[in-house]
C-alpha positions in Angstrom: 103.1 174.3 101.7 105.4 172.9 99.1 102.8 170.1 98.3 100.1 172.8 97.8 102.4 174.7 95.4 103.1 171.6 93.4 99.4 170.7 93.3 98.6 174.2 92.1 101.3 174.0 89.4 100.0 170.6 88.4 96.4 171.9 88.1 97.5 174.9 86.2 99.4 172.6 83.8 96.3 170.5 83.3 94.2 173.6 82.6 96.8 174.8 80.0 96.8 171.4 78.4 93.0 171.3 78.2 92.9 174.8 76.7 95.6 173.9 74.2 93.7 170.7 73.2 90.5 172.8 72.9 92.2 175.3 70.6 93.8 172.6 68.5 90.4 170.7 68.1 88.8 174.0 67.0 91.6 174.7 64.5 91.8 171.2 62.9 91.4 171.1 59.2 91.6 174.9 59.0 94.0 176.8 56.8 95.1 180.4 57.5 93.2 183.0 55.5 95.5 185.4 53.6 94.4 188.5 51.8 93.7 187.8 48.2 96.5 188.8 45.8 94.0 189.6 43.1 90.4 190.7 42.9 87.8 187.9 42.8 86.4 187.8 39.2 83.4 185.6 38.7 82.1 184.4 35.3 78.4 184.6 34.4 78.3 180.8 34.5 79.8 180.7 38.0 77.2 183.3 39.2 74.4 181.3 37.7 75.7 178.1 39.3 75.9 179.9 42.6 72.3 181.0 42.3 71.3 177.4 41.7 73.4 176.1 44.6 71.9 178.7 47.0 68.5 177.4 46.1 69.7 173.8 46.7 71.0 174.9 50.2 67.7 176.8 50.9 69.8 179.8 52.0 67.1 182.4 51.6 64.8 180.5 54.0 66.9 181.6 57.0 68.6 184.7 55.6 65.6 186.5 54.3 62.8 187.9 56.5 59.2 188.1 55.3 59.1 191.2 53.2 62.8 192.0 53.9 65.7 192.5 51.5 66.9 189.2 50.0 69.7 187.6 52.1 69.8 190.6 54.5 69.4 188.2 57.5 67.4 188.8 60.6 65.4 185.6 60.8 65.2 184.3 64.3 66.0 180.6 64.6 64.5 179.2 67.8 66.5 176.6 69.6 66.3 175.0 73.0 69.1 177.3 74.1 67.7 180.6 72.9 67.3 182.4 69.6 70.0 182.6 66.9 69.6 185.3 64.3 70.7 184.7 60.7 73.3 187.1 59.4 73.3 189.5 56.5 74.8 187.8 53.4 74.5 190.8 51.0 77.7 192.5 49.7 77.2 195.5 51.9 80.7 196.1 53.4 79.7 196.9 57.0 76.6 194.9 57.8 77.0 192.2 55.2 79.9 190.2 53.7 81.1 192.9 51.2 84.6 192.9 52.9 84.8 189.1 52.9 87.1 187.3 50.4 86.1 184.0 48.8 88.5 182.3 51.3 86.6 183.9 54.3 83.4 182.6 52.9 84.9 179.1 52.4 86.1 179.1 55.9 82.6 179.9 57.2 81.1 177.1 55.1 83.9 174.5 55.8 85.0 175.4 59.3 82.1 177.4 60.8 84.3 180.4 61.5 83.4 184.1 60.6 85.8 186.6 59.0 86.8 188.1 62.3 87.7 184.6 63.6 84.7 184.1 66.0 83.0 180.7 66.0 79.6 180.4 64.3 76.6 178.6 65.9 75.6 175.4 64.2 72.1 176.8 63.6 74.1 177.7 60.4 74.4 174.1 59.3 78.2 174.1 58.7 78.3 170.5 60.1 76.7 169.6 56.8 78.1 172.4 54.6 81.6 171.3 55.5 81.1 168.6 52.8 80.6 171.3 50.1 83.4 171.6 47.6 85.5 174.8 47.4 84.4 175.2 43.8 80.7 175.2 44.9 81.5 177.5 47.8 83.1 180.0 45.5 80.1 179.9 43.1 77.7 180.7 46.0 80.0 183.5 47.1 80.1 184.8 43.5 76.3 184.8 43.4 75.9 186.6 46.7 78.1 189.4 45.5 75.5 190.1 42.9 72.5 190.5 45.2 71.5 194.1 46.1 73.5 195.3 49.2 71.4 195.9 52.3 72.6 197.8 55.3 70.5 195.8 57.7 72.5 195.3 60.8 73.1 191.8 62.2 70.9 191.2 65.3 72.7 189.9 68.4 71.7 186.4 69.4 69.5 185.9 72.4 71.0 182.8 74.1 71.1 181.7 77.7 74.3 181.5 79.7 76.6 179.7 79.1 75.4 178.9 75.6 76.1 182.6 74.6 79.8 182.2 75.2 82.5 181.4 72.7 84.1 179.1 75.3 80.9 176.9 75.4 80.7 176.8 71.7 84.4 175.8 71.4 83.7 172.9 73.7 80.6 171.9 71.7 82.7 172.0 68.5 85.5 170.0 70.0 83.0 167.3 71.0 80.7 167.2 68.0 82.2 168.9 64.9 85.0 167.7 62.6 85.6 169.5 59.3 85.4 167.2 56.4 84.7 166.9 52.7 82.5 164.8 50.5 84.3 161.6 49.4 82.6 159.8 46.5 82.1 156.1 46.9 83.9 154.5 44.0 81.6 151.4 44.3 78.6 153.5 43.6 77.5 155.1 40.3 77.9 158.8 39.7 74.2 159.5 40.1 74.2 158.0 43.6 77.2 160.0 44.6 75.6 163.2 43.3 72.5 162.5 45.3 74.6 161.8 48.4 76.4 165.1 48.0 73.2 167.0 47.8 71.4 165.2 50.6 74.3 165.2 53.0 75.9 168.5 52.0 73.9 171.5 50.7 70.6 169.9 51.4 71.6 169.4 55.1 68.6 167.0 55.4 70.0 165.6 58.7 69.4 169.0 60.3 65.7 168.1 60.5 65.6 164.3 59.8 68.4 163.5 62.3 68.2 162.6 65.9 69.8 165.2 68.3 71.4 164.7 71.6 70.8 166.9 74.7 73.3 169.5 73.5 71.7 169.8 70.1 74.2 167.9 68.0 72.9 165.5 65.4 73.7 161.8 65.9 75.7 161.1 62.8 75.7 157.4 63.4 71.9 157.3 63.3 71.8 159.2 60.0 68.4 160.2 58.7 66.5 158.2 61.2 64.1 161.0 62.1 63.7 163.4 65.0 61.6 166.1 66.6 62.5 169.5 65.2 63.5 171.5 68.3 61.0 174.1 69.5 58.8 173.8 66.3 57.3 170.5 67.6 57.1 169.0 64.1 58.5 165.5 63.7 60.8 165.0 60.7 60.1 161.3 60.0 62.8 158.7 59.4 64.0 158.5 55.8 65.3 155.0 56.5 62.1 153.4 57.7 59.3 152.2 55.4 56.9 152.9 58.3 57.7 156.6 58.3 59.2 158.4 55.3 61.4 155.8 53.7 61.1 155.6 49.9 62.9 152.3 49.2 59.8 150.8 47.6 58.7 154.0 45.7 59.3 154.4 42.0 62.0 157.1 41.5 59.5 159.3 39.6 57.3 159.5 42.7 60.2 160.7 44.8 61.0 163.3 42.2 57.4 164.4 42.1 57.2 164.8 45.8 60.4 167.0 45.9 59.4 169.0 42.8 55.6 169.4 43.3 55.1 168.8 47.0 52.7 165.9 46.2 52.9 162.5 44.5 50.8 159.4 44.2 52.5 158.1 47.3 52.2 161.1 49.6 52.5 164.9 50.1 54.4 167.3 52.3 53.3 169.8 55.0 54.8 171.8 57.7 58.5 172.6 57.5 59.0 170.3 54.5 56.5 172.3 52.6 58.8 175.3 53.0 61.8 173.2 51.8 59.9 172.2 48.6 58.6 175.8 48.0 61.9 177.6 48.5 64.4 174.9 47.4 63.7 171.5 45.9 61.1 172.6 43.3 63.8 174.7 41.7 66.3 171.9 41.2 66.9 170.1 38.0 65.2 166.8 37.3 68.6 165.3 37.0 69.6 166.4 40.6 66.2 165.4 42.0 66.5 162.0 40.4 70.0 161.6 41.9 68.6 162.5 45.3 65.8 159.9 44.7 68.4 157.2 43.9 70.3 158.0 47.0 67.3 158.1 49.3 65.9 154.8 47.9 69.1 153.0 48.7 69.4 154.1 52.3 69.6 151.1 54.7 66.3 150.1 56.1 66.0 150.8 59.8 62.5 149.5 60.3 62.4 147.3 63.4 61.2 143.8 63.0 57.6 143.0 64.0 55.7 140.1 65.3 53.4 138.3 62.9 50.0 139.9 62.7 48.3 136.9 64.2 50.4 137.3 67.3 49.8 141.0 67.7 46.9 142.1 69.9 44.9 145.1 68.7 45.4 148.4 70.5 43.0 148.9 73.4 40.9 152.1 73.1 38.4 153.8 75.3 34.9 153.3 73.9 33.8 156.8 75.1 36.8 158.5 73.4 36.2 156.6 70.2 32.5 157.6 70.2 33.5 161.2 70.8 36.1 161.1 68.0 33.6 159.5 65.6 31.2 162.4 66.1 33.9 165.0 65.6 35.1 163.2 62.5 31.6 163.1 61.0 31.2 166.8 61.6 34.6 168.1 60.7 36.5 165.6 58.6 34.3 163.2 56.6 33.3 165.8 53.9 36.9 165.9 52.6 38.4 162.6 53.8 35.4 160.4 53.3 33.2 158.4 55.6 35.6 155.5 55.5 38.8 157.6 55.4 39.3 156.9 51.7 40.1 160.5 50.8 39.6 162.1 47.4 42.0 161.4 44.5 44.2 164.4 43.6 42.7 166.4 46.5 42.5 165.0 50.0 44.7 162.2 51.2 43.2 158.9 52.4 43.5 158.3 56.2 43.0 154.6 56.0 46.4 152.9 55.9 48.2 156.2 55.7 51.6 155.8 57.3 51.7 159.5 58.3 48.6 158.7 60.4 50.0 155.4 61.8 53.5 156.7 62.9 54.4 156.3 66.5 54.9 160.0 66.8 51.6 161.9 66.8 53.3 165.4 66.8 52.5 166.1 63.1 48.9 165.0 63.4 48.3 167.2 66.3 50.0 170.2 64.5 47.9 169.7 61.4 44.5 169.4 63.3 45.3 172.3 65.5 47.0 174.7 63.0 46.1 173.4 59.6 48.2 171.7 56.9 49.1 173.3 53.7 51.0 172.0 50.7 53.4 174.3 48.9 52.3 176.1 45.7 54.6 174.8 43.0 54.8 174.9 39.2 53.5 171.4 39.1 50.8 172.0 41.7 50.0 175.7 41.6 46.7 175.5 43.5 47.2 172.8 46.1 44.4 171.6 48.4 44.9 172.3 52.1 43.4 171.6 55.5 42.1 174.5 57.6 43.0 174.8 61.3 40.6 173.5 63.9 42.4 174.6 67.0 39.8 177.4 67.5 36.9 174.9 67.6 38.5 171.8 69.1 40.1 171.6 72.5 42.8 169.2 73.6 40.4 166.5 74.5 38.6 166.8 71.2 41.9 166.6 69.2 42.9 163.5 71.2 39.6 161.9 70.6 39.4 162.5 66.8 42.9 161.3 66.3 42.4 158.2 68.4 39.3 157.5 66.3 41.2 158.0 63.0 44.2 155.9 64.2 41.8 153.1 65.2 39.3 152.9 62.3 39.1 151.4 58.8 41.8 148.9 59.5 44.2 151.4 61.2 45.6 150.1 64.5 47.9 152.7 66.0 48.1 153.7 69.6 45.5 156.1 71.0 46.2 159.8 71.5 45.9 161.2 75.1 45.2 164.7 76.2 48.7 164.7 77.6 50.1 164.2 74.1 48.2 167.2 72.8 49.3 169.4 75.7 53.0 168.8 74.8 52.6 170.6 71.4 
């Protein structure tokens, strides 16, 4: 009996220690928030800077519904664990953040904790925003205080158990989140550091271009090495591989053009990245875009080594599937993309030698054929060409066939696409 009592005491002590460790890990790097001794007074310059920074962070994309009040929240963010609904950021006191102080807002950005102390879900990308400076956080807060207040109530999240509990979120944070700050690299020029701050902080590029583990946390060690965007089934290509979306060999002006206009002589954007350009990067200054280009160009190359071309056997393709794909291409694709996949300058991209066509992941190709592909309308490209959807006239086998044909023609030699590939999307 005594042994049982001692065992229970020992287990209780272990539980208490585990809880204490969990609490400590969730409070690390966090200062107590005290009531402000004076009212927050923002200058016009600070408000304008906050407006610009909110664009850099693409805040409206998640916090503004289609046709809804600006920053009133309500957008559902689909995750593998359920739906997280973005909150109301307007200065309305009850539904929004009108009762928040600048310190409360900073704690949300830096520590991922709301005013009332509850932990925030990382669909709000505080693992990246933790690098944002207090000065920039205060500027964004100052700007949000100027938007029209909206009484739109916050929608409760729809997450499966146990992901809907604060305890599960606390464990996740203990494992995968450490508050931090941006530290400039003294060995790098100021422009590179500015680009790093924007890409790694407000730009939260890793949220899409990073690899995630089974619990949805980005693998920081892998950096911007690409990954499938959960639920959306778009693949955000690696920014560190010249085979995917790496820009190490691009002129800086082409990178700037891509981020500013949505298209450049070296490529164009579609899918989720089109929304990023439309809502965010097209509004940034040329100086900041150039800084981002400098940083992105100097990312370490993660492209795996390859065998010499002479030692690499061509991909094997089914002759019947290639013939079927050829017929579909002639009927549906050649008018715009050319008989030999050469494209049309300043209109339709070439398919021959196009690295977006040749990537190992075929997720984006399937999405574009099935649902269409549209560039963003920007000041530099106000009437972009787009691709119509073909999902209503092509079945899964047709899509697999035409993509297999495109990936195996005009010098292209990428792996065939199977019906199973198309069914996953």
